N, C-alpha and C positions, 0 to 999 in steps of 0.2 A: 745514015740515020743513027747507027750504033755509036759512031764517034760523037755525034751531036748530043745523044743522051748521056754519054759518059762525061762530056765536058759540062753539061748542064748539072749533072748530079754532083760533080766535084766542086762546083762553084756555089752550091746551095748553102745558105746560112739559115739555121733555125733559131727562133726566138723562144726561149723557155719561159714559162709562166709560174709565178709563185702562188700566192693565194689571191685569186681574182677579186677585185673590189677592195682589197685591204693592202694595197701596195704601200700606202703611207705608214703602215704599221709593221712592215717587214722586219725592222730591227728588233722590235719587241717580240714579234712572233718567233724570231730566231732563238730567243732564250729557252723556251720549252723544247724546241727542236734540238738545241745543243745538249740540253740535259738528257733527252731521250737517246740521242746518238751516243753520248758518253756512257749512259747506262748500258746500252746494247753492246758497245765495243768492250767495255770493262767487264761486264757480266759474262759474256760469251768467252772472252779471253781467259777469265778466271776459271770457268768450267773446263775449258780446254786444257789449261795448264794443270789443273788439279787432277784430271784424268790421266794425263801423260806422266806426271811425277809421282802419283800415289799408286803403288803396286796393288793395293787392295781393290782398286777400281779397274783393274785390267781384266774385265769380263765383257762378254758380248753386248750386254745391255748398255754399258757405259762407252764401249767403242762406237756404237751407233749414236749415242748422245754426243760424243765428240765430233762425229760427222755433222750432226745437226748444228752444233755451235760453230764449226768452221764455215758451214754454209750461211748461217746468219751473219757472221762477220763479213763474208763476201758480199752478201746482199746489202749490208749497211754501207760498206766502203764504195760499192758501185754507184751509189747515188749521193754520197756525202758531199763531194766536191761541188757538184752543180747546184745542189739544193742550198747549201750554206753560201755559195757564191752569189746566188740571187738575193738571199736575205741580207747579206752583209754588204755586198759591193754592187748590187744590181747588175751582175755579170750574166746577162741573159743569152748572149750569142753562143752558139755551138756549131761547129762545122758538120758537114754531112757525114764524113767518115768517123768523127768522134762520136756523133750521135748514134751511128750504127754500132760502134764498139760498145757504148754504154748499153744500148738496147739488147745486144747479144748477151752480155754478162748479167744484166738484170733478169732476163728470162731464163738464162742458164741456171742461175742460183735458185730461181723459183722452181724449175723442174727438178733440180737436184734435191731441194728440200722436200718436195712431194714424194720423191722416190725414197728418201731416207725415212720419212714417216711411214711409208709402206713397209720398208724393211724392219722398222721398229715394231710394227703391228705383227709381223711374222715372228719376231723375237718373243713377243708376249704370248702368242699362240703356242709356240713350242714350249715355253716355260710353264704354261698352265696345263696344256693338254698332255705333255709327255716330259715331265721334269727330270726323270731319270736319264733321258737321252739328250738333255739340253746341251751339255758340254760336248757330246760327241757329234751332234748335228751342227751346232754353230761353232765350229773350230776357227782358229785364227786364219787359216787359208780360205775358208768359206767367206769370212768377213772381208778379207782383202779383195777377193774376187767380186764380192757384192759391191764394194766401194768402187772398184774399177768399172764394173758394169754400169753403175749409176752415172758415173762421169761420162762414159762412152755413149750411153743412151741420150743424155742431155745434149752432148756435142753433136751427135749425128742428127738428132731431131731438129736442132736449131741452126745448124750450119747453113742451110739454104736460105734462111730468112734475109740476111744482109744482101745476098746476091739477087734475090727476088725484088728487093727494094731498089738496088742499084740499077736494074734494067728499066725502071720507070722514069718518066720525064716529069720534072717538077716545074711549077710555074716560076717565072723570074722574080727576083726580089727576096726579101727576108720573109720567112714563113713562120707564122705564129703557131706554137704547139699549146696543148691544153694543160701541160704539167711542167714541173721543174726537173723532169727527166724524160728520156726518150722511150716511149712505150710503142710497141709495134703497131697496135691498132690505131694509135694517134698519128704516127708518122705516115702510114700508108694512105690514110684518108686525105692527106695534103697533096697527093700526087695529081697531076693533070693528065691522067691516063686511066686506062681500064685496069682495075685492081682485082678483078674476079679471081685470078690465080692466087694472089696474095691472101684474099679472104678465105678461099678454100683450104689453102695450105695452113694458114693460121688456125682455122677451126680444127683441122686434122691434128695439129700439134697439141692443142688444148685437150681434145678428146682422147688422144692416144697416150697422153702423159698424165696430166692432173685428173682428167675425167676417169681414165682407166684405173689409176692408183686409188682414187676415192672409192670406186666400186669394190676393189679388192680389200681395202681397209674395212669397209662395211661387212664384207663376207668374212673377214678374219674375226671381227668382233661378234658376228652371228655364231660362228663356231666356238669362240671363247665362251659366250654366254651359255651355249648348249653344254659345254664341258663343265662350267661352273654350276649350272643347275643340277647336274648329276652328282655333285658332291653331297654327302650325307649331312655333314655338319654345317649349320648356318654360319658359324664362326669361320670355317674354312672358306665358305663362299665369299664372305666379306673380305677376308685376307687376300684371296685370289684377285677379286675385283679391285682392291686397293692398290695392287701393283700396276694396274692399268690406268689409274686416274690421271697421272702426269701426262701420259701419252695421249689420252683422250682430249685433255685440255689443249695440248700442243696441236693436235689435229684440228680442233675447232678454231683455235687462234689463227691458224694458217688458212684453212679452207673457206671460212666465212668471208674474210676480206677478198680472197681471190675470186670467189663467186660474185661478190658485190661489184668488183672492178669490171669483170667480164659482162655482167648484166647491164651495168650503167653504160658501157661503151656501145653495146648493141641495141639497148632499148630505152636509154635514158637521155636521148638528145634534147628533150624538152626541159630537163632539169637545169637549174642555174649552174654556171661554171664552177662556183665555189663548192657545190656538192661533189662534182667530179673530182676536184682537187683534194677535198678532205678524205673521200673514200680511198683515193690513191695513196695518200699519206698513211692512212691506217694500214693499208696492204703492205707498205714498205717498212714502216717503223715499228708497228705493234708486235708482230711475231718475234723479231730479234730482241726486243725489250723484255717481253713476257716469258719467253722460253727459259732463260736462266733463272728467273724468279720462280717459275712454276716448279722446276726441278730442284732448286735449292730448298724450297718450302716443303715439297712432298717427298723428297728422297733424303732420308737421314744420312746415308753414306756420302752423298754429294755435298750436303750441307756441312758435314764434319770435315770433309776433305778441303772444301773452300776455306773454312775457318782456320784449318791447319796451315794452309798456304799463306793466308794473310798474317798469321802469327809469326811464321818463319820469315816473311818479308820484313816485318817490324823489327824482329831481332837482328836481321842482317843489316 
């Protein structure tokens, strides 16, 4: 029976979906998507390069921002090929193993981004509640260990997912998916087998990573607000809160689409397929596009460093 399942899984072909009902306009739809991907890749690359090359940005806050930019780059690249392949060449087929690989990296970068946002909230908490000890608490070694811990956590949490899907039997023939990328909840529902274990483990991963991180972020900002309200001067309160605005916006930009995708897959079966597709695109494309814009607008050091890098490139 195991051999039969392995043979069946290895021969499965999935059919990816672009924008349901608008297949005739995929070439035109690809134009804004190309612009968004170009913005995400160039913006995050510029932020990353600016932080690496500018010594004035070698501080904990910007180290965490570089992790966020690297994660957004990974999230964009993990879906870029299949998405534009559908829009440009109608290349909808993807093998079972390629689908599992894309699924793993897509969820991996999502979990990493959630963890980085949590680390950034802790950074803001320390900076506001105990600024004199900021440099001694968030040392380079602490930041390196935090980054390695984030990667290890995402890897350990998501490593079982492909194997849990491989053990399932899929119906013969080409299997239609709901998106232009491989999403765990979408793939497992296509199995002709009992998926109870997959559902339970998938829910566990969501709650223990994104769910747990969001609760800790809320707790961090509750403590930050308590500290800010204890400040005597209104000007000091505004100045302290202003340092958190960029991070708060990044949190909202990430978590609102994530919650939307999770809710639609679990409770939105009656909604039109195009709604599922659009919410998924917002989840994948919007955070990598907006994060560099948010930080370049709200953070003067980042903005100046990015402009300095662009000027140096023009001179070179």
